[in-house]
N, C-alpha and C positions, 0 to 999 in steps of 0.2 A: 204628599206630605201637607196634612193640615196644618194653616200657621194659626198660633193661638195670640192675641194680644193680652197682655196685663194691663188692666186699667185700676188705678188709684182709686179708692171709694173718697169723696169728698172730704167727709168727717175724719178718714184716716189722716189726710193731706194737712188738715189743719191740726191735728195732735201733733205730726210730726214736725209742722213747721213751728208750731207753738213753741215745742220742747227745743228744738235746734235755737231758737232767738231766746229762750230763758237761759240755755247753756251760753250763748254767746254774752249775754248780761252778766253773769255769775263768774265765768271764767277770764273773759277778756275787757271787764265794765265798758261794754258797748251798749250804751244808753243813747236812745233817740231824743232829740229834742221835745218838749211837750207840743201837743197838737201837731205832731209830725206825721203825715198820713202819705199813701200813695197817688204820687202825683205824677204825670207823664210831663206837665210844664216844668215842675220845679226841679224834679230829677234831671231832665234832659239839662237844663240851666246849670245845675251843680255838675253834671258830667263835662259839659263844654267847658264851664270856667276851671274845674280841675284841671282838665288838659291844657289848657292854656296858663294856668300857673305853674304847672309841670315843665312845660316846653320853654316858655319865654321868662321865667320867673317873676310873673308879674303876681298882682294879688287880689285878684277879683275873688268877690264875695261868694260864698257857699254857706252851706247849713255845717252846724258841727260835725254832724255824720259824714258829710261827703268830704269834711278835711281828712278823716281817718280811713274812708274807704270810697272806691269809686262808685258812685250810683249809676249802677248799669242795669236799672230799671227797666230804662226804655228800649234799648236795644235787645234785653232779655225778653220784654214781652213780644216786640216783634218777632224775633226769632221762635220763640217757643209759640206763637199762634202761626207762624208757617209750616213749623215742623208738626205741631197737631193738625194742621189742615192738609199735609200731604200724605201724613200717617191714616187719617181717617176717611182718603180720597175727596177732600171738600175742596180742595184748592183748585181753582180755575182764574182763567184770565178773563177779565170783563173789561170792557171799554167804557169809560166815562161820559155820560152824554155832554156834562158841563166840567171837563178839566179844570178850567181856569177858575170858576166860582169855589169849587171846591178847595183848590190851593188856597184862594183869597181867605175863603170862611176859614180854614185851619191856621192861617197864618193870623189871622186876627185873634182868634181865640187863645193862640198861642202868646201873641203880644199883651192881650187883655191879662191872661194868667200871670204873666211876669210882672206887669205893672202893678196889679194889686198884692203883689207877692204872696199868692196863696192859690190852691185850687179849692175848687167847692167842697170838696171831702174836708178839707182842713178849716173853710170857714165854717161848716156846720159843726164841726168838732169844737171851735173857739165860741161858735154862739152857743153850744150845749154846756161850756164854761161858764157862760153869763157875761162874755166880753162884747163890750158894746160894738166895737169895730166889728165882730164875727156878726152881731145881729143885724145892722146896718147892711154890710155886705150882702149876707144872705139876702135880704130885702130886695136891694139892687140886683142881685142875680136874678130874683124872681122875676122882677119886672124887665130885666132884659130877655130872658126867656121869652116871656109874654108877647113882648114888642118885635124879639126876632121871629118867632112863629107867624105872628101876623104879617110881617114882612115876606117871609118865606112862603107861605098861603097866598097873599096877592101875587106874587110873581108865579106860582105855579098856575094860578086861575088864568093867567093871562097868556101862559104858554111859552114863558121865558125860558 
């Protein structure tokens, strides 16, 4: 028996998601804050803080939207990527050549994202609004990428 797969076209997925978000806004007064974007750093922070607030009764800071609904973006993205890789046969285990370096780089990127209270997408949106903080932060981000790329290239040349 031939197994058929149904794949949703990207434009149709966009139309469906856009329609659902408009319906959420209309019927449930569900409005995200201005310049709020898809960010694994901020959404993970909001998810952890929301759980801590719920479990311990504390008052850790979260975005307004996260106070109304759990920000499950990070686990949903991870689960969705895993399922998509399994369905398409692309999932395979690979050993990292430098696991500590990968962990440390990811850790520092997340810490920096939390310290500046924003992800690159949000900073670009803020700079598009003409916000001085956003413009300065995008410049700093570009300089950081340039310096980080130079460090990684020199590290790779040495056989690190």
